C-alpha positions as CSV (number, residue, x, y, z in Angstrom):
1,I,-0.1,-0.1,-0.1
2,V,1.6,3.5,-1.1
3,V,0.9,6.7,-0.6
4,F,-0.2,9.4,-3.7
5,S,2.8,11.5,-2.6
6,K,1.2,14.6,-4.1
7,V,0.1,15.8,-0.6
8,Y,3.6,15.9,0.2
9,Q,3.7,18.9,-2.0
10,E,1.5,20.8,-0.1
11,L,3.4,19.8,3.0
12,K,6.6,20.9,1.3
13,L,8.2,18.0,2.7
14,N,11.9,17.2,1.6
15,F,12.9,13.2,0.4
16,E,13.7,12.1,3.6
17,D,10.8,13.8,5.6
18,A,8.3,12.1,3.4
19,A,10.0,9.0,3.9
20,A,9.9,9.2,7.5
21,V,6.3,10.3,7.3
22,T,5.5,7.4,5.1
23,A,7.0,4.9,7.4
24,E,5.4,6.1,10.4
25,A,2.3,5.5,8.7
26,G,3.0,2.1,8.0
27,L,2.6,2.0,4.5
28,D,5.0,0.2,2.1
29,G,6.5,3.4,-0.1
30,V,5.2,6.2,-2.2
31,D,3.7,6.6,-6.1
32,C,5.5,9.6,-7.0
33,P,4.2,12.7,-9.0
34,V,6.4,13.3,-11.5
35,R,5.0,15.7,-14.0
36,P,4.9,19.5,-14.3
37,A,4.2,21.1,-11.0
38,G,4.5,17.4,-9.4
39,E,6.8,16.9,-6.4
40,I,9.7,16.1,-8.9
41,L,9.7,17.8,-12.2
42,P,10.0,16.0,-15.9
43,E,13.4,17.5,-16.4
44,R,15.1,16.4,-12.9
45,A,13.8,13.2,-12.8
46,Q,17.6,12.0,-13.8
47,E,18.5,13.4,-10.7
48,E,15.3,13.3,-8.0
49,I,13.8,9.4,-8.3
50,P,17.0,8.0,-7.4
51,K,17.7,10.5,-4.4
52,Y,14.0,9.8,-3.3
53,V,14.3,6.1,-3.8
54,A,17.3,6.2,-1.6
55,A,15.8,8.2,1.3
56,L,12.9,5.4,1.0
57,E,14.9,2.5,1.5
58,K,16.8,3.8,4.3
59,R,13.2,2.8,5.9
60,R,13.0,0.0,3.7
61,L,10.3,1.6,1.6
62,K,9.8,1.4,-2.2
63,M,8.4,3.2,-5.2
64,P,6.6,0.8,-7.3
65,L,5.1,3.5,-9.3
66,L,5.0,7.0,-10.7
67,T,2.3,9.1,-11.9
68,T,3.3,11.0,-15.1
69,A,2.1,13.2,-18.1
70,I,3.1,11.1,-20.5
71,T,0.9,10.2,-23.1
72,S,2.7,9.3,-26.4
73,A,6.3,8.0,-27.0
74,S,7.3,11.9,-27.4
75,S,6.2,13.5,-24.3
76,P,8.4,15.8,-23.0
77,H,11.4,13.8,-21.0
78,I,10.1,10.4,-21.3
79,D,12.9,8.9,-22.1
80,E,14.9,10.3,-18.7
81,I,12.1,9.6,-16.9
82,L,11.5,5.8,-17.8
83,R,14.5,4.5,-17.9
84,T,15.2,6.4,-14.6
85,A,12.6,4.9,-12.9
86,K,13.1,1.5,-14.6
87,K,16.7,1.3,-13.0
88,V,15.7,2.3,-9.5
89,G,13.0,-0.4,-9.2
90,V,9.7,0.9,-10.3
91,Q,7.4,-1.2,-12.3
92,F,4.5,1.4,-13.7
93,Y,3.7,4.8,-14.1
94,R,0.6,6.1,-14.7
95,T,-0.2,7.7,-17.9
96,G,-1.4,11.5,-18.5
97,F,-4.8,12.4,-18.5
98,V,-6.4,13.3,-22.0
99,Q,-9.0,16.0,-22.1
100,R,-11.8,15.6,-24.7
101,Q,-11.2,17.9,-27.3
102,E,-14.0,20.4,-28.7
103,G,-15.7,19.1,-32.1
104,V,-13.7,15.7,-32.1
105,S,-16.0,12.8,-31.6
106,A,-14.7,10.5,-28.4
107,E,-14.6,7.2,-31.0
108,Q,-12.0,9.3,-33.1
109,Q,-10.5,10.8,-30.1
110,C,-9.9,7.4,-28.7
111,R,-8.9,5.9,-32.3
112,E,-6.1,9.0,-32.2
113,I,-4.8,8.4,-28.5
114,K,-4.9,4.6,-28.9
115,A,-2.4,4.8,-31.8
116,Q,0.1,7.2,-30.0
117,F,-0.4,4.1,-26.8
118,K,1.1,2.0,-29.7
119,D,4.7,3.3,-29.9
120,L,4.2,3.8,-26.3
121,A,4.1,0.3,-25.5
122,A,6.9,-0.9,-27.6
123,L,9.0,1.9,-25.9
124,N,7.6,0.4,-22.5
125,Q,8.3,-3.3,-23.4
126,Q,11.9,-1.7,-24.6
127,I,12.7,-0.3,-21.5
128,G,11.0,-2.9,-19.3
129,I,8.2,-0.7,-17.5
130,G,4.4,-0.9,-17.7
131,G,2.2,2.4,-18.6
132,I,-1.4,2.3,-16.8
133,V,-4.2,4.2,-17.6
134,Q,-6.3,5.8,-14.9
135,N,-10.0,6.1,-15.2
136,H,-10.5,9.5,-13.5
137,S,-14.5,11.1,-13.4
138,P,-14.7,14.7,-14.7
139,A,-13.5,17.2,-12.1
140,G,-14.4,20.3,-14.2
141,R,-13.1,19.2,-17.4
142,A,-13.9,15.8,-19.5
143,Y,-11.4,13.4,-19.1
144,L,-11.1,10.5,-22.2
145,G,-11.3,7.0,-20.6
146,G,-12.8,8.7,-17.6
147,N,-16.4,6.7,-19.2
148,L,-15.2,2.9,-18.8
149,T,-16.4,1.4,-22.2
150,E,-14.0,3.7,-23.4
151,L,-11.4,2.5,-21.6
152,Y,-11.8,-0.1,-22.3
153,D,-11.5,0.8,-26.0
154,L,-7.7,2.2,-25.3
155,V,-6.7,-0.6,-23.6
156,Q,-8.0,-3.3,-25.4
157,G,-5.7,-5.3,-27.7
158,F,-2.5,-4.2,-25.2
159,D,-0.2,-6.4,-23.2
160,P,-1.6,-5.1,-19.9
161,G,2.7,-5.8,-18.6
162,Q,2.9,-2.6,-21.4
163,I,-0.5,-0.7,-21.4
164,G,-3.1,-2.0,-18.8
165,V,-5.4,-0.1,-16.4
166,A,-5.1,1.8,-12.9
167,F,-8.7,1.2,-11.8
168,D,-10.4,3.7,-9.5
169,I,-13.1,3.0,-8.2
170,A,-14.3,6.1,-6.8
171,H,-14.7,7.6,-10.1
172,A,-15.6,5.1,-11.3
173,L,-18.8,4.9,-9.4
174,V,-19.7,8.8,-10.1
175,V,-19.3,8.1,-13.7
176,H,-21.4,4.3,-13.5
177,G,-23.0,4.3,-10.7
178,D,-24.2,0.5,-9.5
179,Q,-22.6,-0.3,-13.1
180,W,-19.5,0.1,-12.0
181,R,-19.0,-3.8,-11.7
182,A,-20.1,-4.8,-15.3
183,H,-17.2,-2.6,-16.2
184,F,-14.6,-3.5,-13.8
185,E,-15.0,-7.2,-14.8
186,K,-14.7,-6.4,-18.6
187,L,-11.6,-4.7,-17.6
188,K,-10.1,-6.7,-15.2
189,P,-7.7,-8.7,-17.8
190,Y,-5.7,-5.1,-18.3
191,I,-5.9,-3.7,-14.5
192,K,-2.5,-3.8,-12.7
């Protein structure tokens, strides 16, 4: 069980203090946001991810995943982020959210994102890390994949080790209410 360490940014904790709080809480590690305005900025990933992991390891903690803004194989700083993450034992990263485009159908936008995911899946396989797409309900913005039917369309056909799903039950309930379980069952093979 890990904490999404976005909250540590608000507390202005350094890596040592973040590791101490995580250990004191009895958790196993952190899911660190490595994205613009994140706990680690993408351009600082090569330097700071290893420092954070070293602070965690002193307390027998891990960083099994990251949260990123990565949505394609051409995302800024992708190579530095993913290769550094892999070197220090990160297994998965959450991809960035894709906002719906006005005037573009969800089906067309899903096809475009899925095409981008093909190159991303190949890069993930080469590096040995997995990308996971989280479902997210509208929170002032409409995200592609918040609807679990769309999310299934996005990941269907991919090896879940390269492009899988980070299933968020709270967001699924907001979007689908009592119907969330049927969608969950359909997505189950892709959940990482």
